[in-house]
C-alpha positions in Angstrom: 54.6 150.1 76.4 55.7 146.6 77.5 59.4 145.8 77.6 60.6 143.8 74.6 62.1 141.0 76.7 58.9 140.7 78.7 56.9 140.3 75.5 59.4 137.7 74.3 58.9 135.7 77.5 55.2 135.8 77.1 55.7 134.5 73.5 57.6 131.5 74.8 61.2 132.7 74.8 63.3 131.5 77.8 66.6 132.5 79.3 69.2 130.3 77.4 72.8 129.7 78.4 75.3 127.9 76.2 78.7 126.7 77.4 80.8 126.6 74.3 84.1 124.6 74.3 86.4 125.5 71.4 89.9 124.7 70.3 92.5 127.5 70.6 93.6 128.5 67.1 97.3 128.5 67.9 97.2 125.4 70.1 94.4 123.1 68.8 95.1 120.5 71.5 93.9 123.1 74.2 90.2 123.9 74.8 88.8 127.2 75.9 85.4 127.9 77.4 83.0 130.7 76.2 79.6 131.4 77.9 76.8 132.7 75.7 73.4 133.9 77.2 70.3 135.4 75.6 66.6 135.0 75.5 65.8 132.3 72.9 63.0 130.1 71.8 63.3 126.4 72.8 63.7 123.7 71.5 65.0 125.1 68.1 67.1 127.9 69.6 67.2 130.2 66.5 69.4 132.9 68.1 71.9 130.4 69.4 72.1 128.6 66.0 72.6 132.0 64.3 75.5 132.8 66.7 77.1 129.3 66.2 76.8 129.7 62.4 78.5 133.1 62.7 81.2 131.6 64.9 81.9 128.8 62.4 82.1 131.1 59.5 84.1 134.0 61.0 86.2 132.8 63.9 89.3 130.6 63.9 88.6 128.6 67.0 86.9 125.3 65.9 83.9 124.3 68.0 84.4 121.2 70.2 81.1 121.0 72.2 78.1 123.1 73.1 76.0 122.5 76.2 72.7 124.3 76.4 70.5 125.0 79.4 67.3 127.0 79.4 64.6 128.0 81.9 61.2 129.4 81.1 60.9 132.4 83.3 57.2 132.8 82.9 55.1 129.7 83.1 51.4 129.1 83.4 50.2 129.6 87.0 48.8 126.6 88.8 45.1 127.0 89.4 43.5 125.2 92.3 39.9 125.6 93.4 39.4 126.0 97.1 36.2 125.0 98.8 36.6 127.4 101.8 37.7 130.9 102.3 39.0 132.3 105.6 39.2 136.1 106.3 41.1 137.7 109.0 39.8 141.1 110.1 
């Protein structure tokens, strides 16, 4: 049976990394960084949005900024037709 992450990649999921800057609850003038990473579906990022909604509802550190980067790990192969073939024996 195929690995779940591999099936997700074939379905269009990509490795997504989010850098989350948030205010420290006790010292709101200070910012802290949190890195989140998972396989998510660009450009809507449902897993990241769910995580950020959870953060806003349950954690004290108010979100300042979120930077998102993603990279599709499986992309269509480039096909080129070749007019000649050389074989080495």
